[in-house]
C-alpha positions as CSV (number, residue, x, y, z in Angstrom):
1,X,-157.3,-135.5,80.6
2,X,-156.1,-135.7,77.0
3,X,-155.3,-132.0,77.0
4,X,-153.3,-132.1,80.2
5,X,-151.2,-135.0,78.8
6,X,-150.6,-133.1,75.6
7,X,-149.4,-130.0,77.5
8,X,-147.1,-132.1,79.5
9,X,-145.5,-133.7,76.5
10,X,-145.0,-130.3,74.8
11,X,-143.4,-129.0,78.0
12,X,-141.0,-131.9,78.2
13,X,-140.0,-131.5,74.6
14,X,-139.3,-127.8,75.1
15,X,-137.2,-128.5,78.1
16,X,-135.2,-131.1,76.3
17,X,-134.5,-128.8,73.4
18,X,-133.4,-126.0,75.7
19,X,-130.9,-128.3,77.5
20,X,-129.5,-129.5,74.3
21,X,-129.0,-126.0,73.0
22,X,-127.1,-125.0,76.2
23,X,-124.8,-127.9,75.8
24,X,-124.2,-127.0,72.2
25,X,-123.4,-123.4,73.2
26,X,-120.8,-124.6,75.8
27,X,-119.1,-126.8,73.3
28,X,-119.1,-124.3,70.4
29,X,-115.8,-122.7,69.5
30,X,-115.8,-118.9,69.6
31,X,-115.7,-117.1,66.2
32,X,-112.5,-115.2,67.1
33,X,-110.7,-118.5,67.9
34,X,-111.8,-120.3,64.8
35,X,-109.3,-120.9,62.0
36,X,-110.3,-120.0,58.5
37,X,-110.3,-122.9,56.3
38,X,-107.7,-122.6,53.5
39,X,-109.1,-122.2,50.0
40,X,-109.6,-125.5,48.4
41,X,-107.4,-126.7,45.6
42,X,-110.2,-126.1,43.2
43,X,-110.5,-122.3,43.9
44,X,-106.8,-121.4,43.1
45,X,-106.9,-122.7,39.5
46,X,-110.1,-120.7,38.9
47,X,-108.3,-117.4,39.6
48,X,-105.2,-118.4,37.7
49,X,-107.2,-119.6,34.8
50,X,-109.0,-116.3,34.6
51,X,-105.7,-114.3,34.4
52,X,-104.3,-116.9,31.9
53,X,-107.3,-116.5,29.7
54,X,-106.9,-112.7,29.6
55,X,-103.2,-113.0,28.7
56,X,-103.9,-115.8,26.2
57,X,-106.5,-113.6,24.5
58,X,-104.1,-110.6,24.5
59,X,-101.3,-112.7,23.0
60,X,-103.7,-114.2,20.4
61,X,-105.0,-110.8,19.3
62,X,-101.4,-109.4,19.1
63,X,-100.4,-112.3,16.9
64,X,-103.4,-111.7,14.5
65,X,-102.6,-108.0,14.5
66,X,-99.1,-108.6,13.3
67,X,-100.6,-110.0,10.1
68,X,-102.4,-106.7,9.2
69,X,-100.7,-105.1,6.2
70,X,-101.5,-104.2,2.7
71,X,-99.4,-107.1,1.5
72,X,-101.0,-109.8,3.7
73,X,-104.5,-108.6,4.3
74,X,-105.3,-105.7,1.9
75,X,-109.0,-105.6,2.4
76,X,-108.8,-105.6,6.2
77,X,-106.0,-103.1,6.2
78,X,-107.9,-100.7,3.9
79,X,-111.1,-101.0,6.0
80,X,-109.3,-100.2,9.3
81,X,-107.3,-97.4,7.7
82,X,-110.5,-95.8,6.3
83,X,-112.2,-96.0,9.7
84,X,-109.2,-94.6,11.4
85,X,-108.7,-91.8,8.9
86,X,-112.4,-90.9,8.9
87,X,-112.5,-90.8,12.7
88,X,-109.5,-88.6,12.8
89,X,-110.9,-86.2,10.2
90,X,-114.2,-85.9,12.2
91,X,-112.3,-85.4,15.4
92,X,-110.1,-82.6,13.9
93,X,-113.2,-81.0,12.3
94,X,-115.0,-81.0,15.6
95,X,-112.1,-79.5,17.4
96,X,-111.7,-76.7,14.8
97,X,-115.4,-75.9,14.5
98,X,-116.0,-75.8,18.3
99,X,-112.9,-73.7,19.1
100,X,-113.4,-70.1,20.0
101,X,-110.1,-69.2,18.3
102,X,-111.6,-70.4,15.0
103,X,-114.6,-68.1,15.2
104,X,-113.0,-65.1,16.9
105,X,-109.6,-65.0,15.2
106,X,-109.2,-67.3,12.2
107,X,-112.6,-66.6,10.4
108,X,-112.4,-62.8,10.7
109,X,-108.8,-62.9,9.5
110,X,-109.7,-65.0,6.5
111,X,-112.6,-62.7,5.6
112,X,-110.5,-59.6,5.9
113,X,-107.7,-61.3,3.8
114,X,-110.0,-62.1,0.9
115,X,-111.7,-58.7,1.1
116,X,-108.4,-56.8,0.9
117,X,-107.0,-59.0,-1.8
118,X,-110.1,-59.0,-4.1
119,X,-111.7,-55.6,-3.6
120,X,-110.2,-53.2,-0.9
121,X,-106.5,-53.1,-1.9
122,X,-105.6,-55.7,-4.6
123,X,-102.4,-53.7,-5.3
124,X,-100.9,-54.9,-2.1
125,X,-100.7,-58.4,-3.6
126,X,-98.9,-57.5,-6.9
127,X,-96.1,-60.0,-7.8
128,X,-92.5,-58.8,-8.2
129,X,-90.7,-58.2,-11.5
130,X,-87.3,-59.8,-11.2
131,X,-84.6,-57.2,-11.3
132,X,-86.9,-54.1,-11.3
133,X,-89.7,-54.3,-8.8
134,X,-90.1,-56.2,-5.5
135,X,-93.4,-57.8,-4.5
136,X,-95.9,-55.8,-2.6
137,X,-96.4,-56.2,1.1
138,X,-99.4,-58.6,0.9
139,X,-97.6,-60.7,-1.6
140,X,-94.6,-60.9,0.6
141,X,-96.8,-62.1,3.5
142,X,-98.3,-64.8,1.3
143,X,-94.8,-65.9,0.2
144,X,-93.7,-66.1,3.8
145,X,-96.7,-68.3,4.7
146,X,-96.1,-70.6,1.7
147,X,-92.3,-70.8,2.4
148,X,-92.8,-71.6,6.1
149,X,-95.5,-74.2,5.4
150,X,-93.4,-75.8,2.6
151,X,-90.4,-76.5,4.8
152,X,-92.4,-77.4,7.9
153,X,-94.4,-80.0,6.0
154,X,-91.3,-81.4,4.3
155,X,-89.7,-81.7,7.8
156,X,-92.7,-83.4,9.2
157,X,-92.8,-85.9,6.3
158,X,-89.1,-86.6,6.9
159,X,-89.5,-87.9,10.4
160,X,-93.1,-89.0,10.9
161,X,-94.0,-92.6,10.6
162,X,-91.8,-94.5,13.1
163,X,-88.7,-94.4,11.0
164,X,-90.4,-94.7,7.6
165,X,-90.5,-91.0,6.9
166,X,-90.0,-89.4,3.5
167,X,-86.4,-88.3,3.1
168,X,-87.2,-84.8,2.1
169,X,-83.9,-83.4,3.3
170,X,-82.0,-85.4,0.7
171,X,-84.7,-84.7,-1.9
172,X,-85.3,-80.9,-1.4
173,X,-83.3,-79.2,1.4
174,X,-79.7,-80.2,0.7
175,X,-80.0,-79.7,-3.1
176,X,-81.5,-76.3,-2.3
177,X,-78.4,-75.4,-0.2
178,X,-76.2,-76.6,-3.1
179,X,-78.2,-74.4,-5.5
180,X,-77.7,-71.3,-3.3
181,X,-74.0,-71.8,-3.0
182,X,-73.7,-72.4,-6.8
183,X,-75.8,-69.4,-7.7
184,X,-73.9,-67.1,-5.4
185,X,-70.6,-68.1,-7.0
186,X,-72.2,-67.8,-10.5
187,X,-73.5,-64.3,-9.7
188,X,-70.2,-63.4,-7.9
189,X,-72.2,-61.8,-5.1
190,X,-74.7,-62.6,-2.4
191,X,-76.0,-59.1,-2.0
192,X,-79.7,-59.1,-3.2
193,X,-79.6,-62.8,-4.1
194,X,-83.0,-64.3,-3.3
195,X,-82.8,-67.8,-1.7
196,X,-86.5,-68.4,-0.9
197,X,-87.6,-71.6,-2.6
198,X,-91.0,-70.4,-3.6
199,X,-89.9,-67.0,-4.8
200,X,-90.3,-66.5,-8.6
201,X,-87.0,-64.7,-8.7
202,X,-85.2,-67.4,-6.8
203,X,-81.4,-67.3,-7.3
204,X,-81.8,-64.8,-10.2
205,X,-78.6,-62.8,-10.8
206,X,-80.7,-59.8,-12.0
207,X,-81.9,-59.1,-8.4
208,X,-78.3,-58.8,-7.1
209,X,-76.4,-55.5,-6.5
210,X,-73.1,-54.3,-5.3
211,X,-69.6,-55.3,-6.5
212,X,-69.5,-58.5,-8.6
213,X,-66.1,-59.4,-7.4
214,X,-66.9,-62.4,-5.1
215,X,-66.0,-60.2,-2.1
216,X,-69.5,-60.9,-0.5
217,X,-69.4,-64.6,-1.3
218,X,-68.2,-65.6,2.1
219,X,-69.1,-68.5,4.4
220,X,-71.0,-66.2,6.7
221,X,-73.1,-64.7,4.0
222,X,-73.8,-68.1,2.3
223,X,-74.8,-69.6,5.7
224,X,-77.2,-66.7,6.4
225,X,-78.9,-67.4,3.1
226,X,-79.7,-71.0,3.9
227,X,-80.0,-71.1,7.7
228,X,-83.7,-70.1,7.9
229,X,-85.0,-72.8,5.5
230,X,-82.8,-75.3,7.3
231,X,-84.2,-74.4,10.7
232,X,-87.8,-74.4,9.5
233,X,-87.2,-77.9,8.1
234,X,-85.6,-78.9,11.4
235,X,-88.5,-77.7,13.4
236,X,-90.8,-79.7,11.1
237,X,-88.7,-82.9,11.8
238,X,-89.3,-82.2,15.6
239,X,-93.0,-82.1,15.0
240,X,-92.8,-85.4,13.1
241,X,-91.2,-87.0,16.2
242,X,-94.4,-86.5,18.2
243,X,-96.4,-89.5,17.1
244,X,-94.1,-92.2,18.7
245,X,-94.1,-90.1,21.9
246,X,-97.9,-89.6,22.0
247,X,-98.8,-93.2,21.1
248,X,-96.5,-94.6,23.8
249,X,-97.7,-92.1,26.4
250,X,-101.4,-92.7,25.6
251,X,-100.8,-96.4,26.0
252,X,-99.1,-96.0,29.4
253,X,-101.8,-93.7,30.7
254,X,-104.5,-96.1,29.5
255,X,-102.9,-98.8,31.7
256,X,-101.9,-101.0,28.7
257,X,-98.5,-101.6,27.1
258,X,-97.3,-99.9,24.0
259,X,-96.9,-102.9,21.6
260,X,-94.7,-100.9,19.2
261,X,-92.3,-99.9,22.0
262,X,-92.3,-103.4,23.6
263,X,-91.7,-105.1,20.2
264,X,-88.8,-102.7,19.4
265,X,-87.2,-103.3,22.8
266,X,-87.6,-107.1,22.5
267,X,-86.1,-107.1,19.0
268,X,-83.2,-104.9,20.1
269,X,-82.4,-107.2,23.0
270,X,-82.3,-110.3,20.9
271,X,-80.1,-108.8,18.1
272,X,-76.4,-107.8,18.3
273,X,-76.0,-105.5,15.3
274,X,-74.9,-101.9,15.7
275,X,-78.3,-100.3,15.0
276,X,-80.1,-102.3,17.7
277,X,-77.3,-101.7,20.2
278,X,-77.8,-98.0,19.5
279,X,-81.5,-98.4,20.2
280,X,-80.9,-99.8,23.6
281,X,-78.3,-97.2,24.3
282,X,-80.7,-94.4,23.2
283,X,-83.4,-95.7,25.6
284,X,-81.0,-95.9,28.5
285,X,-79.4,-92.6,27.8
286,X,-82.8,-90.9,27.6
287,X,-84.1,-92.4,30.8
288,X,-80.9,-91.4,32.7
289,X,-80.4,-87.8,31.5
290,X,-84.0,-86.5,30.7
291,X,-84.1,-83.1,29.0
292,X,-80.4,-82.8,28.3
293,X,-80.3,-86.4,27.0
294,X,-83.1,-85.7,24.5
295,X,-81.4,-82.5,23.4
296,X,-78.1,-84.2,22.8
297,X,-79.7,-87.2,21.0
298,X,-81.7,-84.8,18.7
299,X,-78.6,-82.7,17.9
300,X,-77.1,-85.2,15.4
301,X,-78.6,-87.4,12.6
302,X,-79.8,-90.1,15.0
303,X,-81.6,-92.9,13.1
304,X,-82.8,-94.4,16.4
305,X,-84.4,-91.2,17.7
306,X,-87.9,-92.8,17.4
307,X,-86.9,-95.0,20.3
308,X,-86.2,-91.9,22.3
309,X,-89.7,-90.6,21.6
310,X,-91.3,-93.9,22.6
311,X,-89.2,-94.1,25.7
312,X,-90.2,-90.6,26.8
313,X,-93.8,-91.3,26.2
314,X,-93.6,-94.6,28.2
315,X,-91.8,-92.7,31.1
316,X,-94.7,-90.1,31.0
317,X,-92.3,-87.2,30.4
318,X,-94.1,-83.9,30.1
319,X,-95.0,-82.9,26.6
320,X,-93.2,-79.5,26.6
321,X,-90.0,-81.0,28.1
322,X,-89.8,-83.5,25.2
323,X,-90.9,-81.2,22.4
324,X,-88.7,-78.2,23.4
325,X,-85.6,-80.4,23.8
326,X,-86.3,-82.1,20.4
327,X,-87.0,-78.8,18.6
328,X,-83.9,-77.2,20.0
329,X,-81.7,-80.1,19.1
330,X,-83.1,-80.7,15.6
331,X,-84.1,-77.2,14.6
332,X,-81.1,-75.3,16.0
333,X,-78.1,-77.6,16.3
334,X,-78.4,-80.5,13.9
335,X,-79.6,-78.7,10.7
336,X,-77.3,-75.8,11.2
337,X,-74.4,-78.2,11.5
338,X,-75.5,-79.9,8.3
339,X,-75.7,-76.5,6.6
340,X,-72.1,-75.7,7.7
341,X,-70.9,-79.0,6.2
342,X,-72.7,-78.4,2.9
343,X,-71.8,-74.7,2.5
344,X,-68.1,-75.6,3.2
345,X,-68.2,-78.6,0.9
346,X,-69.6,-76.8,-2.1
347,X,-68.1,-73.3,-1.5
348,X,-65.0,-72.1,-3.2
349,X,-63.1,-71.3,0.0
350,X,-63.4,-74.8,1.5
351,X,-62.6,-76.2,-2.0
352,X,-59.4,-74.2,-2.2
353,X,-58.3,-75.7,1.2
354,X,-59.2,-79.2,-0.1
355,X,-57.1,-78.5,-3.3
356,X,-54.1,-77.7,-1.2
357,X,-54.5,-81.0,0.7
358,X,-54.9,-82.8,-2.6
359,X,-51.7,-81.1,-4.0
360,X,-49.8,-82.1,-0.9
361,X,-50.9,-85.7,-1.4
362,X,-49.9,-85.5,-5.0
363,X,-46.4,-84.4,-4.0
364,X,-46.0,-87.3,-1.7
365,X,-47.4,-89.8,-4.3
366,X,-45.3,-88.5,-7.2
367,X,-42.8,-91.4,-7.0
368,X,-45.7,-93.8,-7.5
369,X,-48.0,-91.7,-9.8
370,X,-45.2,-90.1,-11.8
371,X,-44.0,-86.6,-12.3
372,X,-46.8,-85.7,-14.7
373,X,-49.6,-86.5,-12.2
374,X,-51.8,-83.5,-11.4
375,X,-54.4,-84.7,-8.9
376,X,-55.4,-81.2,-7.9
377,X,-56.0,-80.1,-11.5
378,X,-58.1,-83.2,-12.3
379,X,-60.2,-82.8,-9.1
380,X,-60.8,-79.1,-9.9
381,X,-61.9,-80.1,-13.5
382,X,-64.3,-82.7,-12.2
383,X,-65.8,-80.2,-9.7
384,X,-66.2,-77.6,-12.5
385,X,-68.1,-80.1,-14.6
386,X,-70.2,-81.1,-11.6
387,X,-71.1,-77.5,-10.9
388,X,-72.0,-77.0,-14.6
389,X,-74.3,-80.0,-14.6
390,X,-75.8,-78.9,-11.4
391,X,-76.6,-75.4,-12.8
392,X,-78.5,-77.2,-15.6
393,X,-80.6,-78.8,-12.9
394,X,-81.5,-75.4,-11.3
395,X,-85.3,-75.1,-11.0
396,X,-87.3,-72.0,-11.8
397,X,-90.7,-70.8,-12.8
398,X,-91.3,-71.4,-16.5
399,X,-92.3,-67.7,-17.0
400,X,-88.7,-66.7,-16.3
401,X,-87.6,-68.2,-19.6
402,X,-89.9,-65.9,-21.6
403,X,-89.1,-62.5,-20.1
404,X,-92.1,-60.7,-21.6
405,X,-92.1,-62.8,-24.9
406,X,-95.1,-64.7,-26.0
407,X,-93.1,-67.6,-27.3
408,X,-89.5,-68.9,-27.8
409,X,-88.2,-69.6,-31.3
410,X,-85.1,-71.6,-32.2
411,X,-82.8,-68.6,-31.7
412,X,-84.2,-68.0,-28.2
413,X,-83.8,-71.6,-27.2
414,X,-80.1,-71.6,-28.5
415,X,-79.4,-68.7,-26.2
416,X,-80.7,-70.7,-23.2
417,X,-78.3,-73.6,-24.0
418,X,-75.4,-71.4,-25.2
419,X,-73.1,-72.8,-22.5
420,X,-73.8,-76.4,-23.3
421,X,-71.5,-78.6,-25.4
422,X,-73.9,-78.9,-28.4
423,X,-76.5,-76.1,-28.2
424,X,-77.8,-76.6,-31.8
425,X,-78.7,-80.3,-31.3
426,X,-80.2,-79.6,-27.9
427,X,-82.3,-76.7,-29.2
428,X,-83.7,-78.9,-32.0
429,X,-84.6,-81.7,-29.5
430,X,-86.3,-79.2,-27.1
431,X,-88.3,-77.6,-29.9
432,X,-89.4,-80.9,-31.3
433,X,-90.5,-82.1,-27.8
434,X,-92.5,-79.2,-26.6
435,X,-93.8,-77.5,-29.8
436,X,-97.2,-79.3,-29.8
437,X,-98.9,-77.2,-32.6
438,X,-95.9,-77.2,-35.0
439,X,-95.4,-73.5,-35.4
440,X,-91.7,-73.7,-34.8
441,X,-92.0,-71.9,-31.4
442,X,-92.8,-72.8,-27.8
443,X,-95.4,-70.9,-25.9
444,X,-95.8,-70.6,-22.1
445,X,-99.0,-72.8,-22.4
446,X,-97.0,-75.5,-24.1
447,X,-94.2,-75.2,-21.6
448,X,-96.7,-75.9,-18.7
449,X,-96.7,-79.6,-19.7
450,X,-93.1,-79.8,-18.6
451,X,-93.7,-78.2,-15.2
452,X,-93.1,-80.6,-12.2
453,X,-96.2,-81.4,-10.1
454,X,-94.0,-81.4,-7.0
455,X,-92.9,-77.7,-6.9
456,X,-94.4,-76.1,-10.1
457,X,-90.9,-75.5,-11.6
458,X,-88.8,-76.6,-14.6
459,X,-85.1,-76.9,-15.4
460,X,-83.2,-76.7,-18.6
461,X,-82.0,-80.3,-18.2
462,X,-85.6,-81.4,-17.8
463,X,-86.7,-79.7,-21.1
464,X,-84.1,-81.7,-23.1
465,X,-85.5,-85.2,-23.8
466,X,-82.2,-86.4,-25.0
467,X,-80.0,-85.1,-22.2
468,X,-77.1,-87.4,-21.3
469,X,-78.4,-87.5,-17.7
470,X,-81.9,-88.6,-18.7
471,X,-81.3,-92.1,-17.4
472,X,-80.0,-90.8,-14.1
473,X,-83.0,-88.4,-13.9
474,X,-85.4,-91.3,-14.6
475,X,-83.8,-93.4,-11.9
476,X,-83.9,-90.6,-9.5
477,X,-87.6,-89.9,-10.1
478,X,-88.3,-93.6,-9.7
479,X,-86.4,-93.6,-6.5
480,X,-88.5,-90.6,-5.2
481,X,-91.7,-92.3,-6.2
482,X,-90.6,-95.5,-4.4
483,X,-89.9,-93.5,-1.3
484,X,-93.3,-91.8,-1.4
485,X,-95.1,-95.1,-1.9
486,X,-93.2,-96.8,0.9
487,X,-94.0,-93.8,3.2
488,X,-97.7,-94.0,2.3
489,X,-98.0,-97.8,2.7
490,X,-96.2,-97.6,6.1
491,X,-98.6,-94.9,7.4
492,X,-101.6,-96.9,6.2
493,X,-100.3,-100.1,7.8
494,X,-99.6,-98.3,11.1
495,X,-103.0,-96.6,11.2
496,X,-104.7,-99.9,10.5
497,X,-102.8,-101.8,13.2
498,X,-103.4,-98.9,15.7
499,X,-107.2,-99.1,15.0
500,X,-107.2,-102.9,15.4
501,X,-105.3,-102.5,18.7
502,X,-108.2,-100.3,20.0
503,X,-110.7,-103.0,19.1
504,X,-108.5,-105.7,20.7
505,X,-108.1,-103.8,23.9
506,X,-111.8,-103.3,24.1
507,X,-112.2,-107.1,23.7
508,X,-109.7,-107.8,26.5
509,X,-111.4,-105.4,28.8
510,X,-114.7,-107.1,28.2
511,X,-113.2,-110.4,29.1
512,X,-111.8,-108.9,32.3
513,X,-115.2,-107.6,33.3
514,X,-116.8,-110.9,32.6
515,X,-114.4,-112.8,34.8
516,X,-114.8,-110.2,37.6
517,X,-118.5,-110.7,37.6
518,X,-118.1,-114.5,37.9
519,X,-116.0,-114.0,41.0
């Protein structure tokens, strides 16, 4: 009886549960007709706060990064620069050592070069004797490599560093053009005149030939003597423009912003001076005209061209489009235009035209200046003095002064300074300055202490410790040292900031991943 009652109770309970579930199913709203509940007010701030946290971190890191410099944080800057430099050296070494070109082309060529130079045919590398024998074939190849490398490196140093490059054109190239023009006029011919900067017989009249009547000292001949060094330097400046382009492009491909480009644009928009207006115009012009725009912007001395490189990188312009346009503008158009200006400015033909203009002005101004005024004569006298002083600054290898002699005595030194105003006093000063052993003569070994560490050359003006231009020379050398230091410090600061930017970007990405996991 107990069991039957228990079974009846269980059956009644099951029936009740079944009826209730049917009623619930009838009253239930279908899934398709349900309305999704809007996210609560607490969920929206969570997403917003995550994005805000990322941006806040990025802004904070950028603010800290702006304090990185040798002046404000020397230890941090040196540490980051050392890391960046070491990584770059390792990277370059790995690329070179793992390249097939290195082992199949470069290494065999180097082995063959040293074998020929030292044992197989050393006569192929004999140096020239100025005025009597040219250099051998192997020596000429070495000279070509050194000459090309010299001007390319100077060009790179001139434009690399986001506008803080070493002004090597003003320091080396343009004075060289002036030297060539002056030497050609002094030798009264351009035939046989050697204009290579690294050549031991550079601008030596003993190497010339033909009529010495100035008939070959024409604009065309002078231009041909200087155009190759100018173009090599120009191509080097084009290579130096690659870092802004590559940094900006790498940042864009990585999905981040180029802080340098963004900061430059922000500063340019908030300022109204001519230089910043030119920056904005450069970016807009580049974006609109592409290859032609880059070529035109590179074809004149454009101080804002760094912005063009950063803009092209940000717009993901193909590498060869940017580089070919830049190289053509800087290496073919701009530098040759500058060469034309300098050759005409310092050449006699252009100066005669300028004298005619000055004479015409003198005729007009006679009522004011007086009948005895001679502006053309005074200008010509000043130019003659300037050229004479410049000839004193001509640089050459110290061995050229000796011409087979073991030493230079007082008589020899007087011959060197025969065209100066006071050769006796100058010769005494030079002998007292460089005669270290007191034997009343200067040997080549003693002369080596006067050689410049920059190019391994000397000048007659540099040998005279009491030259009237010594103060100007000292100021110029200090100026050059200041430019070099500024260039080095700028590069160190930029490399340190760039390395810290990599660390900061990694920290931002880590925060993004952390917030994504929480979601």
